[in-house]
Every structure is written in structure tokens, then in C-alpha cells.
N, C-alpha and C positions, 0 to 999 in steps of 0.2 A: 340802174334798171337794164341798163344794155347787157353789162357782167352777168346781169342774172340769166338772161335769156341766153348769151355766150356757155353758161354752166348747164344750162339744161339741154343744149343742143350737144354741146359735147357727151351728158351724159347719156342721150338718147342714140348716139352715135355708138356708145361703148356697149349701150345694149344689144342693140343690132347684129354687130360685130361678134359678141358674145354668142347669141344666140344661132350666128350662122356656123360657128366654130362648135359649138353642141351637135347642130343636126351634121356637119361631119362625122363627128366623133361615134354618133349614133351609128351613121352608116358605114364607117370604117369597121365598129362593133359587128354589125349586123355580116359584113362581109366577109370578116374572120371568124363569126359564128357559124357561117353557111361552110368556109373550109373546113375548119374544124369536124362538123357534120359529117362532110363528103371524105375527110381522112380517116374519120373513125368508121364509115361505112367501109372504106376500102381495106381498113385492118381486120373488121370484122370478115370480112368476106375472102381476104388472101390467106394462102396459105402459110406459116409462120416459115422466118427463116431459118434454114437450116447450117449448123459447120459443116466443115470437109467431112470432120470425124462421123458427127450424127449421119449426113449423105453415105458413107460406107457400110455404117451400120446397118442403115435401111437398105443401101443396097442386098446385103448379107441377109439381110432378113427376107426379101424376095425371091433372093435365090434360093433361100429352107422353100419359102410358099411355092417357087416353080417345081422345086423337087417332090412335092406333096402332090399338084397339082396333075403332075405328069406321070406318078405313079400311080398305076394301075392295079388292082384287087381283084382282077380277072382270074389269074393262074391261083393264088392261094383260095380265092372263092370256091374254085371246082376241086380243089384238093380237100378242103377244110370242112366244107359245107355238107357233103355224103357223112364224115364223120360225125362231127354235129347231131345231124339228125339221127343217125345210128346209137349213139347216147342217147337221146331221148327218147327214142321208141323201146331200146331195152328198157329203161327206167318204167314207162309207161303199159307196157307189158306185165311186168312184176308187181306195179302197184296200179293198175286202172283207174281205181275209185280217187285216186290223188285227186286234191284241185286245190286250189290259191286259198280259199275259205281257212285251210288247214294254217298257212304261213299266217293269214292275219291273227287267228284264233292265239299263235304263238306268238305274235307279237304283242298282242293284246295281256297275255300273260295267262289263259285260259288255260283249263285241264286238259290235257289231249288224253284221247284212247291208246293202248296199244298200238294199232295199224297205224292213227295217223303219227305216233312218236315215231314209229320205224320207218312210215313213208318219207317224214320230212326231212330224217338222217340223210335215207338214200338220196332225195333231192339234193338236199346240200352236196352231197358228195358229186352228185353228177353234175350240177353246176359249178361248182370250185373247183374238185380233184382232175373234174376230166374236160368240160368245156374249156374253163378258165387256162388250163395248164396247157389244154392243146394249140388253144390259138396260142399264145404264150413263148412256148419254143418251136413254134413254127417261123413267128413271126420274129426274126432274128438275127445277127450276124454270124458266120458262118464259123463262129470260134466257140460256140455254145451247140449243143444237141446237134440234131441232124440238119436244124434249119438252114435257109442261106437265104442270104442278101446278092443282088448280084455285085458284079465289080466295078461294074459302070457307075451304080449307085455309091456305095462308098468313095469314088474318086469323085463323084458331083461334093460330097458332103466336105469332102476332102480340100478341096478347089474354095468351096464356103468359106473353110474355116482358115483357109492360108490364106488370106484377106485380111483377115484380125490378126495371126500371128506376123504375116509381114509387115504390116504395120506399126504394129508393137514396137518390132525389132530396131525398125525406122524411128524410133522415137528414144534410142537407147541414151543417147547424150541429153535429152531433156528428161526423162526417166531421174537417173542419176543424179541434176540438177537439184529438181522439186525435193529428191530423197535427200538431199546434201541441207536443204534449206529447212527442211519438215523437222529433221533431226537437231539441227541449230533453234529450231525455235520450241524444239524440246527441252534444249539444254536452256534456255532462256527462262521456261517455266519452273524447272529444278532450279534452279538459281533464286527465283520470286520465292519457292518452299522451304530453301534455305533460312532466307531473310523472315519468315515468315513465322519460322519456327524460333528462331533467335527472338522475335517480337513477344511472341505467346508466352516465353519462358517468365518473361518480366510484366505479366498480365495482373493488374488491380484486381484487390479482393471486391472494390464497389463493381466492378464489371460482372463477376461473378454471382454477385448479389442481386443484381439484376436479372439474371437467370435464375436465379432461384426463387426469384416475387413472381417468375412466369410459370415454377414448376408446379403441376398438378398433386403430384404428391407432398409436397412441402403444404399446400396449402390445403391438402386433405388433413395432415399432422395439426395443423392449427383450429379446422373445425374440428375433432376430435378434442383438442385441447377446452376449446370452449364448452363442450359438452360435458367434460370432466369441470369444470367450475361452475356450470349451474347446478350440477347435481348435490351441491355443498350443500351443506342444511343452516349453518353456521357462518360467521363474516370470519370468523378466526380459521375455521376449516378451511375456506375456500380460499383464505390469506395462504393458509401453507402451500395447498395445490398449486397456486400460480407461483410461488417462491421456490417449489419441486422442480417443478415443469420449468419454470425458466432457466434452472440453471441446466436441464437437460436439453433445453430447447437449445441454449448457447453450443452446450456440446456438437448438438448435431449440426449446426451451423457453422461452426468451424469445421467438421470434419465431411461437410458437404461441399464446404469451399476448397478443400485441401484435393476431396476425391476430384470434383470438376475441373479445376487446374490439372491435376494428372489426366485427366478422361482427354481435355482439351486438346494437352501436349503430346498424349501417346496417338491419338488419333491423327496428327498432323505429322509425326513424326512417320505412323506407318505409311501415311499418302505420300510423304516425300520416298518410303524405301521403294513402295510400289512404282513411283515415277519413273527414279533414279531405274529400277529394273528394266523396265518400258524404254527408258532411253539407250539402255545396253543393248537390247534385242534390236529396236530399231536399228542402232549404229551399226549392228551385225549381218544386216540383210544385205542381200546379195545381187547382182544384176537378174540373177535368176529368178529370184524371190520377185522383184520389182515387175519381171515380164510377167509372170502368174499372175502376180494383184492386177497388174493393168489389162491382161487378157480376159479376165474374170470381171473388171470393171465393166470391158467392151462388150463381153455374153448379155450382161443386163442390159445394156442400151439396144443390143439386138433383141433380144426378147419384148422388152420395151417397145418395139415396132414391131412385133409379130402379132401381139396381143389384139390389135383391131382386127389385124387380116384374119385370126381365128375366130374372132365375131362374125367379120363378114361370110366366112363359109360353115359356119355355124359347129366349130370341131369341139368335140366334147371327151369325157374321159373315156375309156373301152369298156363299155360294160353290159353283160347278157344277162339280161332282167328276167322273174318269173315268168311275167306276161308273154315275153318273146318265146320261151320254153312251148308254154301253152300254146302259143297262135305256133309254132313250128309242128309242133303235134296234130294241130285243126288242119295244115295245110296252108295256113294262109298265104295266097302269094306275094303278098306287100312283106314277108319276110327275108325273101331273098335279097330284095334292094337293101332292108335295113341290115342285115347282116356283112353285105360288103361295106357299110357305109363304117359300120363298127369295127370291120377291119383295117376300114382308111383311120380313123381313130385310133388305134392301139398302134398302127404304123406312123403316124403322127407323133406320138409318144417315143417311138424309139427311134424316129430323127432327130429328134430335139437331145434326146440323152447323148446319142452318137456323135453327134455336130459336137457340146459340151466336152462331150470325151477329146475330141481330136483338135479342138482348141486350146485345151489346159493343159491336158497329161498327156499328151502323143510327143510332144518333144521332150525328149530325152537330151541334157547334154553331153557330148561325145566324151570332155573332159572337162569334171567338175573343179572350178578353181578353188571353191571355197573347201575343200578335199585337201589342199593342197598339204597344207601341215603335217595332215596324217602321212602322205606320202613320204613326206622329208623324215617324217621322226619313225617311219618302217625303215627306210635305207640305214639312216644311222644307229638305229637297234642292231639290222641284221650286220651291220661292219663292227659294232661293240660285241655281238654275239661271238663272232668267228676270233676276232681278236683273242677275247677273253678265253675263249676254247682251248686255242692253241697254244696260249702261257699257262694253261692248266694243264693242258695236256704234256708241256714239258716239265714242269714243277709242281704236281699234283702232291706229290712226298712232302714237301717242304713248305707248301703252301699253308699259311696260317686260316685254322679255324678255332675258335674260342672253344674252351674245354666246357662238355657237358657231363655232369658225373654222373646221369642219369643213363648215359652211353656208354658212358666208361664200364657202368657194373653189366651191360650185357654179358660179357665173357665170362664174369665171374658169376651170373646167373645160371649160363646156359652150360657151364663146370658144374657146378651145382647139381644141377638136375643129371648131368651125367655121373657122378659118384655118387649120387642116392638112387640111382633106379630108376627114377622118378618122371613123368613126360612134361612139356612144356605146353602152355593152352596159349594161344594165339588170340587176341579178336580184334576188330576194326571199330566198332561202334556200330553205332544204327544209321550211317550216313550214305547213300546210294553213289554210285560207283564215278557220277561226274562232279561230286563235293570234292573239294581241294582236298579237304583233311584225309579222307578217303583216299586218296593219290599217293597223297605224301603216304598213310600207312602201306599203301603197296608195298611203295618201295622198301621201305624197313624191314618189311616181309619178307621180303626178298633174301635183303641180306641175315636178317637173322635166320633164315632158313639154312644159308651156307655153312652158318656158324654149329647150326645144331647137326647139319650131316658131316662136318670135321669133328665133332665130339663125338658123333655119334649116340644122340640124345633123339628122343622121337617126340612131334609137336603136334597137336590137334589147333585147328582150327574153324572154330564154329562160326557161322555169319547170318545175316539179317536179311538179305537180298540174293537170289540167285545169279545176278551178272556178277557183286563182289564175290561169289563162292566160285564161278569160271574165272574169273582174276587171280583170286588167290591160290586156284591150281596152280597158275602158269606160274606163277612166283617161286610158290613154294617147288615147283620143279623146277626153275631157272637156276632157285637156290643150290640145290643138289646135287644139279647137271656143273655149277660154277665150281664144286667143292670135289667134283670126280669123282660122285659117289649117287650116280640117278639111281641105280637099281634100289636103293636104299627108301626111297621115295612111296611112302604108302597114301594112294588118292584117297583111300576110305575113311582117311584124317581129316580131310577138310569137307566139311558137311555144309546142308541148309539148314540152319535150327527154328528161326520165326520172324516172322514181317513183324509182330507187333512189337512195341517197344518193351513192355514188363513182361509178355511172353521170354521174348528173347533174354531179357535180365534173368527171369527163373530159371532157364534155361542153362545159361552158362555159371549160374549159380550151383544148379544140379553136378554139373561136369566138373567144376572145381571140387565141390563137395564130394563128389566118387571117387576121383581119378586122384586127389591127393599131389597136386604137380607141385614141384620144388620151383617153377617160376611160371608167374602169368603176365603175360604184354597186353597192355590195353591202350591202343594208338588208333587214334581218330577222332569221330563227331559223336558226342553223348550228349546225354539230356538227364533226367530226372533218375535214370536206372544207374547213373555213373558209381552214386553210393553204392548200391544194392550189389553191385558187379566185384567193386575194390572192397566192400565188408566181407561176403564169400572168401574171395581170393585169402583175405585176412586172417580169414576165421580156418582154412586148410592149411595154413602156416607154409604158406610161397612166399618168395621175394616177388615185386611185384615193381614194374617200372613203367608208368602211363604218360600221355602225352595226348592233350585235345588243345585246343584254340580256342573252346567254347568258355568263355570267363567265369558263367556261374559255375561250371563242373569242376573247376580248379582248384577251388579251396577241399572239395571232399576227396580228390585225387592226392592231394598234397597231406591229408590227416591220414589216409586208410591205407598208401602205398609209400613204398620205401624212396623211389624215384621220381620226379615227375618233370615231364618235360611243359616248360610255360610258353602258349602262344604260338611264335613262329620257330621255335626250338624244334617244335615237331618238322616242320619243313626244312629245317638245316639236319635233321637224325639222318637221313638215306646219307646224304653226300661225307657227312660226318663218320660214320660206319665204313661204308664200300668206298670212301674216295675215286668213286665213277668220274670220270671227267666232263661227261655232259651233266652229271648230275650236280657236279661242283661247277659248273661254267651257272646253271641257273641259282644257284644259290649268291656265287658272286655278282650276278647280273642284280638280285635283288638289291644288293649293298648300293652299287651303283646308282644303282633307280633310287633308293633312300637318300644317297647324297645330291643327286640331281633335284629332286621334289624338295628338301629340304631349302635349296640354293633358291630356286624358283618362289618358294614362300617366302624367305624373306625378302628379295628383290620385290617381290610382290607386294608387302607388307609395308616395304620404304616407299615405294613408288606412288602407293596411293594413300599413305600419309602425306606427302607431301604436297599431291593434288587427287582427289578423289574421282577427279574426270580423266584421267591417265589410265584406260583400260587397255591397253596397247598388249599388255602381257597378256591379260586376260583375252582377247583377240585372237593373238596369236597361238594358243593352248586351246582355245574353243573349235568345235567340229559338232556336225552334225547327223 
């Protein structure tokens, strides 16, 4: 009995202690809840905490708004408002019955009479071409039109922009480090794509079949099969249809699996190529590129702070509404204040644009380090040029140039014309004077003209471009002068024929047919007219030498002409004939360039074969 009483007492004591602890927990929870509510209210009422970067951007946004607030439209208003009023009054003098209902009818697509149409066109011209243009060209920088902005205002904009630029430049090391981490992360993703591509090549047919069952096109095919089976009238007919479709379906499934595998692998391969190109592009980013991206990012933050400030000031887009023009005509006194406000709206748009340009585009590096490779390459090229030029000048007669049979035949062809007492026809194709084929042809023409002068023959040069005609005149005159017979040059023999491709071909064919020349030279750029010209020369019985880099036309020249210069033999022709040091230097430089490019190609192939991530050779040659 005593033991039972003790147990009951201890149990009651335990209950009282638990109840006390429960009350304490409730009180503590209540206190914590009150504290949380208080903190929540303080969070809701307090402003968000800004980073140093955001504080700077907010300060710049406030600077822009200070410029806007302190700018007065009074001067611009005094100049512009009388002009705007004159435009309006002139319009209403010509169309006194114009009203806004005409604009509404046009907007609704209703038919307008003749007066309404004419007045509406005139109104749009007054509003868009006169009033808008007048305000736009006046409120601008002093670099455009005759409008102006004070230097103090430009200085204030530059000062706001400098805060962003100086902050950007101070973060150079951070930007470079972040960019390096970003490029490394891209490389990791690229390697993951490599692994995914390898795993996809071994994808199982079961995985493809899963996609097959979810394919809507395949399910529609199966539905068509069921309809075909249902259309069978007898059991045997249905059986035959099922067997036939089963075989066809089996083929379709196998083909689908193959195509699906190919499609997945190709998509992943293209994704890998795109990722590789992006990685290489990002790897080549210079500090100037990072500066530009950073300034653009900070400008966006600045504009984020200006947006609520614009709402506070009710800044809208500049607009001269039809109602405004009507009220201006009616001398509404409120129009003056509204026009001043519109001028400020227009000014704000220019202010934001000027600030953006000052931040991003006005900073031009004095020395663009990312073009150092071009500078070094230019110096090396010039050194090589002068070295080869001096070497060629000393040994031009003994310098080796591969024999070109067509050029060796030029002397015989010109001599034949002299013996037969017939002229020579020389044309340079349909290329303009800027095309390399035409330039090469002009150099050859000078050498041919020199030989013509020496042999006392006659040459005709029809052209398809007035400028090419002038150049041809100079080349022929220079050739006759080099030969020592300038008085034999007949200027009228170099003439403009036609600019049209086939008209030019028909003209040359006519000359060849009438003059019956002993020799015809065709050097330059040609298209479909090449066969027409060369066939006409063949029919006239002329010895023909042709040359072009247009691959599609070379077979026609080979067929119809006696000798043909293929491809870059055209470029070597002038050096081969004249042995001029400068022209031979160009020829030898091109040979050196081929060797260097070939070496770099082999080296690059070896490097990328060993490791596709070694792009330093590409980076060395890359420029922008």
C-alpha cells in the first residue's frame, strides 16, 4: 500500500513538472513568434541592402536624373514653338476643313473622298516630316545637323559615364580571373559532350524502340494497318495482308532504328562542334572585350535604377499627337506647357543614348594588343618583300620561272600577225578593274603591246567597262613607249564595247569575224561568254591564247584555243613575259606564301591531331 502511494506521488510530480515545461515552451514559442513577426515587419519596411556595385550604379542613375531635372527646355521652346505653330497654321490654311474624324475614318478602313485623302496625306507630312524632324534635329549633339547641346551638358554625361568606366577598369584582374574560370568550365562541358558522343554510338536498339513506341507517326502507321486488315473480306485475304504488312513493317522498324541512331549521333556531334567553336571564341576574348561586356552589364543595372525614377517623373516617349496639333491650331493655352514637357521627353531619350555611347563606345584603346600578330606579320612581310626585290633585281634574268608554253607562243603569234598583215585582238573579259584577274590581264597587255610595237603590228582592245578602257589605254601607250615607238600607238583602237555580258561577247565575235585577226588574246575573268568568244576566234582562223581563273570556263578555252593558261598561271604571265623586278617579286612572294601556309597547315594538323584543345596556333593567326 505504501509503495502504491509512493508511485502515485512520483507520477503526480512528474506530471506537474511536464506541465510546467510545456508552459515554458509555449511562452518561449510565443516570444519567438513575436520576434519573428517584428523582424518580418522590419524587413518589409526597410530598404533592401545594396552592394557597392549597385550603390555605384544607383548613384550614376541619380546623376542622370539630376541632369534631366536641371535641364531647362525654355531656350528650345522659344525657338521651336513658333516653327511648330507655323507648320500647323500653314497646313490649316490649305485644308481648313480638316478634322480628326478623317483620321478615325482612315483607321477604321472607311472610304475617304478626294479632299479627305489629300488632307490626310498633307497632315501626316506636317506631323511626321516637319514637326517631328524639326524637334529631332534640334535636340541633338553638335556633331549632327545644326542643332547643339552645351559643352557643360556633354561634360556632365561624360562624368557619369566615367564612374562606370573607372570601376570597370579597376576590376581588370577580377574580370580576367572570372573569364578564365568560365573558359575552364566550358572545357569541362566540352569533354562531357565527348563522352556522351562515345556512349551514344553504342546505344542499344531497345532504347530506340522505346522512342519508336512514343512516335506519333509510327502509331499512325499502325492505325492504317488495322484499317487495311478490317477491310479484308475473307480470312485468307486478311492473313495475306497481315503477312505482307508484317514484312514491310519489319523493314520500316529496322530502317527507323538506323535513322534514329544516325539522327541522335549527328545531333550530338553538331552540339559538340558548336560547343567547341564557342569555347574557342570565348578563349580568344581580350581584356577589351571583357571591358565592353562589363560596361554593358553595369549600364543595364543603371537603367534598372532609372526605371522607377522615370515613373516618378512621368517620363514618356516623345509624341506629337493629332489632338495636340488640333489644340495648337485652336490656341489652347495648355499646349505650351505640354510642348515643353514633350521637349523634355525627347531630351531624356537623347540623354540615355548619349550616356550609353559614352560608357561603351567612346573608349578606344590606343594600342590594340589583340592585333599585335598583324603588326608583326606586316613587318615580316615588308622585310621579305624588300629582300626578294633586291635579290630579283640582281638576278632577274637567271631567276627560275617554270616554262608556260602559251606565253612562249606570244612572240610567234605576234610575228604571225606581222607577216600576214593582220591585226591582233586583245580582250580582258567581263571583270571590273578591281578584280585580280583584270589587274593581271592589264599587266600582260602592257607586255603584249610592247611586242606589238616592236613587230610593227596593229592591236585592237575592246573593253566592257569605261574604267578598264582607260587603264587599257595607259597600258598600251606604256607598252609602245617602252618599245620606243610611242607615235605608232593608235588611241582609237582601244574602245568601250558593251557592259552587258552577251552583248560584249557578240561585239567581240563581230570584230573577230570582220577583222579576221591573225592572233587573239583572251586574258581575264570570263563566264558563259567564253565559249562564244573563243569559237568566233577559231572560226576566224586566229591563233588564240587564253587564260582565266574561272574554273568552269577553262575547259571551253582548252577546247577552242591553241594555248590556255590554267588558274594562277595567269598571275605569273606578266612576270614571265616582262621580267619586271617588281612583278617578279610579287610572283616569288606568292611562292613563299604557299610554302609558309603549307607548313602551318601541316603543323596545325599535327598539333590538333595530338590534342584538339591546343589551339594556340589558331589563336596566333586569329585577328578581327
